[in-house]
C-alpha positions, 0 to 999 in steps of 0.5 A, spaced: 515 472 554 511 467 556 512 463 549 520 464 550 520 461 557 515 455 555 518 454 548 525 457 548 528 456 554 535 458 554 540 453 553 546 452 557 552 454 554 557 449 551 564 450 553 568 453 547 572 449 542 579 451 539 576 453 533 570 458 536 575 461 540 579 463 533 574 465 530 572 469 535 579 473 535 578 473 528 572 477 528 574 482 533 580 483 530 575 485 523 571 489 528 577 493 530 578 494 523 571 496 521 569 490 518 566 484 520 564 477 516 557 478 516 558 485 513 563 482 508 557 477 506 552 482 505 556 487 501 559 482 496 558 487 489 561 485 483 567 489 481 572 489 475 577 484 479 572 479 482 569 479 475 576 479 472 572 484 467 577 490 463 575 497 467 570 501 462 572 508 460 567 514 461 567 515 454 566 508 451 559 508 454 553 510 450 547 513 453 540 513 449 534 518 451 527 515 449 520 519 449 512 517 449 507 520 450 507 519 458 514 516 459 521 519 459 527 513 459 534 514 459 538 508 457 546 506 458 549 501 455 554 500 461 549 494 463 545 495 457 540 497 462 535 502 464 538 508 468 532 513 469 525 513 468 519 518 468 512 518 468 510 525 466 504 530 465 500 527 459 494 527 456 489 521 458 485 517 452 479 521 454 482 528 453 483 530 460 490 532 463 494 527 468 498 532 471 503 528 476 508 533 477 505 539 480 510 541 484 516 545 481 521 541 484 519 536 479 521 540 473 527 537 469 531 537 463 530 532 458 534 532 451 534 540 452 527 541 454 523 542 460 520 537 463 514 536 468 516 529 470 517 524 477 523 519 476 520 513 479 528 509 479 530 512 486 536 513 482 538 507 481 536 505 475 532 498 472 537 493 471 533 488 467 540 483 467 541 476 469 545 475 476 548 468 477 551 468 484 545 470 489 550 473 494 551 479 489 544 480 489 542 486 489 548 487 484 549 484 477 556 483 475 553 484 467 552 492 470 559 492 469 560 490 462 559 495 456 554 492 451 554 494 444 548 498 442 543 499 437 537 504 437 531 505 433 528 511 434 522 510 429 520 504 432 523 506 439 526 499 440 534 499 443 537 493 442 544 491 447 548 485 446 554 482 450 558 476 450 557 472 458 562 472 463 565 466 461 564 467 454 560 462 452 554 465 451 552 472 448 546 476 452 541 480 447 536 485 451 531 489 447 527 494 449 521 496 445 516 501 447 510 504 443 507 512 444 501 511 448 502 505 451 504 505 459 506 497 457 513 496 454 516 489 452 522 486 452 526 480 449 532 476 452 536 471 448 541 467 450 545 463 445 551 457 446 557 459 442 560 453 444 561 446 441 558 443 448 552 444 453 552 448 457 549 451 464 547 458 464 549 459 471 556 456 472 556 455 479 549 452 481 542 450 477 539 456 479 540 463 475 536 469 477 533 475 473 532 481 476 528 487 473 525 493 478 528 495 484 524 499 489 519 503 486 520 511 488 519 516 488 522 517 495 520 524 498 523 525 505 529 522 508 528 514 511 530 516 518 524 520 517 519 515 515 514 513 520 510 505 519 505 508 514 511 511 510 514 504 510 508 501 508 507 505 502 513 501 499 512 494 497 514 488 493 509 482 490 509 476 486 504 471 483 506 464 484 502 458 485 495 461 484 496 466 490 498 473 491 503 475 496 506 482 497 512 484 503 513 491 505 520 494 502 526 493 507 523 488 511 524 480 512 519 476 509 519 471 514 513 471 520 512 469 527 509 462 524 516 461 520 520 462 526 516 459 531 515 452 527 521 452 523 528 452 525 533 456 522 540 453 524 545 454 520 540 457 514 541 462 510 536 467 512 537 473 508 535 470 501 529 466 500 527 462 494 520 460 493 518 455 487 511 453 485 508 446 486 502 446 480 503 453 477 509 457 476 510 465 476 505 469 473 508 476 474 512 480 480 513 487 482 514 492 486 510 498 488 509 505 491 504 509 494 501 511 487 505 507 482 507 500 481 512 496 476 510 489 474 513 485 470 509 479 466 514 472 462 509 471 457 512 465 455 518 461 458 514 461 466 520 462 471 520 456 476 520 460 482 522 467 485 528 470 490 526 474 496 531 479 499 530 478 507 536 483 509 533 489 513 533 495 509 533 491 502 531 495 496 532 488 491 525 487 489 523 480 487 528 476 483 525 471 478 528 463 479 530 458 472 533 452 474 536 447 470 537 452 465 541 449 460 543 450 452 546 445 447 551 447 442 548 452 438 542 452 442 538 459 444 533 461 449 528 466 447 524 470 453 518 475 452 516 479 458 510 485 458 512 490 463 507 496 465 510 502 468 504 506 471 499 509 476 496 504 481 489 505 477 485 499 473 485 505 467 492 505 467 493 497 465 488 499 460 490 499 452 490 506 448 492 502 442 486 496 441 491 492 437 496 492 442 490 489 446 491 481 447 484 481 448 482 483 442 487 482 438 490 475 437 496 476 433 498 481 438 505 482 441 502 482 448 499 475 448 500 471 454 499 477 458 497 475 465 488 476 467 490 477 474 495 483 473 489 488 477 492 484 483 498 488 483 495 494 485 494 491 492 488 495 494 485 490 499 478 487 498 474 493 497 478 495 490 472 495 486 468 500 491 475 504 492 475 504 483 467 507 483 469 513 489 476 515 485 471 515 477 466 520 481 472 525 484 474 525 477 468 527 474 467 532 479 473 534 478 472 535 471 466 540 472 470 544 479 477 543 477 479 542 485 479 536 488 478 539 496 472 541 493 471 535 490 471 531 497 465 536 500 461 535 494 462 528 494 461 528 502 454 532 501 452 526 495 455 521 499 449 523 505 444 524 500 445 517 498 444 514 505 439 519 507 433 514 508 439 511 513 441 517 516 433 519 517 432 513 521 438 514 525 437 521 527 430 519 529 433 514 533 437 518 536 431 523 538 426 519 540 431 516 545 432 523 547 425 523 549 425 517 553 432 519 557 428 522 563 424 516 564 431 512 563 434 516 568 429 514 573 429 507 572 437 507 572 436 510 580 430 506 581 433 500 580 440 502 581 442 496 586 439 491 581 443 491 573 438 485 571 432 488 573 434 495 571 435 492 563 429 488 563 425 495 565 429 499 560 428 494 554 420 494 556 420 502 555 423 501 549 418 496 546 413 500 548 415 506 545 417 503 539 425 505 540 431 500 538 437 503 540 441 499 536 437 502 530 442 508 530 448 503 529 445 499 523 447 505 518 455 506 520 455 499 520 453 498 513 458 504 511 464 501 514 466 497 507 464 504 503 469 508 509 475 503 508 474 504 500 473 511 501 480 511 505 484 507 500 481 512 494 482 519 498 490 516 501 493 513 495 490 516 489 495 520 485 490 526 483 490 528 490 498 528 491 500 535 491 493 538 491 491 545 495 485 546 498 484 553 502 490 552 508 492 546 505 498 544 501 497 537 500 491 533 500 494 526 500 498 529 507 497 532 514 495 539 514 501 541 518 501 548 519 507 548 524 512 543 527 515 545 534 522 544 535 524 537 538 521 536 544 524 532 550 521 524 549 517 526 543 521 530 539 518 535 533 510 536 533 506 537 527 501 542 529 495 539 524 488 543 524 484 538 520 483 532 526 482 538 531 476 541 527 474 533 526 474 532 534 471 538 536 465 536 531 465 529 533 464 531 541 458 536 539 455 530 534 456 525 540 453 530 546 447 530 541 446 523 539 448 519 546 443 519 552 445 514 556 445 516 563 450 510 565 458 514 568 461 509 563 458 509 557 459 518 559 466 516 559 466 513 552 463 519 549 469 523 551 474 518 550 472 516 543 474 523 540 480 523 543 482 516 540 479 519 533 484 524 535 490 519 535 488 516 529 486 521 524 493 525 526 497 524 521 492 522 516 492 525 509 488 532 509 483 529 504 481 523 509 480 527 515 476 533 511 471 528 509 470 525 515 469 532 518 464 534 513 461 527 515 460 530 522 458 536 519 452 534 516 450 529 521 449 535 526 445 538 521 441 533 520 440 531 527 439 540 528 433 538 523 430 532 525 430 535 533 426 541 530 422 539 525 421 532 526 415 528 528 415 526 535 410 519 535 408 519 543 405 511 544 402 509 550 403 503 554 400 497 552 396 493 558 399 498 563 392 501 565 390 509 562 397 512 565 401 515 559 408 511 557 411 517 558 410 517 566 416 514 569 412 512 575 407 507 570 412 504 567 416 503 573 411 502 578 409 494 576 416 493 576 417 496 583 411 492 586 414 485 583 421 487 586 418 488 593 414 481 593 420 478 591 424 480 597 418 479 601 
């Protein structure tokens, strides 16, 4: 409010001109008819009338089905595009089963056979088409063109070909799949058919290429999405040596863009970013468990186009500028495309002869070395990958990810046993000193500075450091962040049940109330309540302060934790609960069997340190002298 008041004060309204009055009247008429000028601009979808194309008869459209070890793909000659893309249950190179479609609702019929597969195209397909007018985004006029087609099932190659809208050049698109790979190859050829130099984009210098739209699966209605659900769907690009990502359906304009820049008269619906030194390395889209990425292998695009309209599902478009072809000239563009899980082992080549790092003659030569950035899993990704690897190894022995998390929590506790032991011993010492601390607090209640000095003196004489208990927690913070991403975004936990939990990747909701006033429907989750109960027990065992404010925090923290964990995946909450239970068990063991080291105070007479009067008396005399 302050920024708006001081930096963006309201402007004095200017008298309206005759043109503005006329526009307002037109706008009101359009509003009465159910349309507005803005809506027309937003919905400028190519039609057979605007493109002067003849309508395509349904019987003239050809469809093709393609199957690899991991994927099911459907194509259509209308648009020469992928209409459906599924990832299916399959075997990994190490022989383990990858079960992605655990829920019966994911069973589909493909080429007359029942398959367990999850669609990643949201029912919208993947275009792989050029767009000459950005105002038609996300729709390409070529989606209305019926391409001639040729399919070779042996090489898993399909070729589409069609003339351009103006008939001046031809477009050839070739998709090539490989039986065991998560990659496929896309080749685009544009050839000038005229005797003159032409611009691929007839009206402007830039032409846009759209590959992947927003990625699926979308498992619930958009109106039921919360902030965490929205954050699971994103688009990204690697330009000028820098990786950027944005949540789908939102603008890429940030606060500082609006604060320092002016958008007066500027079309903010779209944003074009071009590289100054390096060009585009790759672009793509992602969802909670999967990514789709396209990597230009030869002719790098100049930039990217981002759709800033609310609710956009456009993905990131490649921008080619000054694209001109001489008479009979053609341009050949090679792309590598990866569709699969957001895991490092997913991007590994199964066939070593296709790996450009091992074979310089591979068809994928030029593949980016930075594709791992597209996983978008944060700076703790190496730790996260290690955790996922351990979980999978445990799963091979005990095929249930719920028990795998329990075992992992125990192993993690054992790995940090020396630090946790030190923490538990520190807590025990603090509890032993609690009566003396209480006396100091009472005696020096009116002198906080002296009270703090005497408390620190007591700690030193007894060899106790209250901060020692915090050290193990600080060291484990990066690991916990990695654990959160591992348990939240690992596809293996998706639809994995455990005890009463139906899905470890979602909250363990056992009941949803009817819609209530002001708060709506409320999900009842059991695990967060158990977690908070264990947190309270642990706090009572380890908190020895007599400070009322700290006591209040002891009871407030579990409430705050309950808020944070209420909608977290059950796998994350279960891990945290197990850590609490194990910490309680270790503290009980330490309190019962741990050695107690009572130390005598140094330079303080013959009285033992655990005598509160001996500790407090010197300070009391000094305090009296100061008062005198």
